[in-house]
N, C-alpha and C positions, 0 to 999 in steps of 0.2 A: 797252688790247680794240677793234678795231675793229664800228665797228653800222653798222646799215645809215640810209644819210641822203639822205633825197628835198629835194632846195630847187629851189620854182623863183621863178626870173627876170624880170621886166618891165621893155624898158624899161632896158635898165644900160646900160653902154657898152664896147665890145667887146673892151676887155680883159680885164674883166674875165671875159667869159660865159670867153676862151680861161685864164684860170686857173682858171676851174668845171672847164673839158673834160680840165684836167690830170690831174684826180683820180676827177672824176664821168665815168659818159656820160650824153650829153643824147640820152633818147628819143622826148623829142618837141623840137618848137624852145620853148626859155625852160622846158625838165622835166628837171634834171637828180636821176639817180639814181647813187648805188653808196656801198660798203662802206669807210668812212674812220676812221678812227683820232678824240678826242677833239679830240685837239690842232689836227688836219688842219680838221677843221672847223668848231672855233669861227675857225680864226685866215680859212677864207674867209668864213668870215661877216664877221668885221668888214671883210672889200676886199667883201664884196658891200653891205651896212647903211652903209660908208664914202660908196658911190660909186652910192647909190640915184637919186639927183637924186630930178626927178617920174614914178621909177619904183617898180614895188613887189614887195619880197620876203619869203616867206616860205620859213622851213627846217622841218622837220620828221623828228626823228630819235628812236631810240631811250632811254627813260628808265627809271628804277628808281622806277617810280611807280603810280597807279593805273588808268591810262590804259594803261600800258604807254610812253606817249610824248612828248615835248616839243613845243611849237608857237613860231618864233618868227616877228616880221613889220618887218619896215622899208617906209618909203615910206606916201606916201597912201591910203588905202585905207579902201573900207566896210564891210571888216570886220575888226572887233577882237577878240581875244584876251583874254576876260577870265576871270580865277578865280573859278571857285564852290567856296568850302570842299576846294580840294584840286584840283577840277576842273577843266580848261579848256573852258569855251564857248565857242561864238562866239557875237559879237551884230553885230548889222547896225547902224551908224552914222549919222545922219542930217547934217544939216548942220551944228547944234552943238555936236556931242560925242558922248563917252562918260557919265556917271553920271547918266544921267536923262534929262538935253536933250537930244533929239534921238535918241532911242532907237528903233528904229521895237519894235509892238509884236507879239508871236506871236501 
């Protein structure tokens, strides 16, 4: 079953952007939206996350959980998804990383 998918890909190679535009619409620079199957979504995510290099990628898609969506990230970024009793929260990460050291206080 096809579901709505949103993918943000910053600083990825042109060939990855080309692959994304075959399946998704680039609504603004580096933001892709579309309704695709789970198989296509997973294949696209493998291509993007494998080539992200120094860039950043974020994938959001519908899921059968409490929040109704799943979040995946690739690359170096300050925001990291954290599982908190089945809910995905986003933590701001400092220089040392997640796990309490360097995490910004709310």
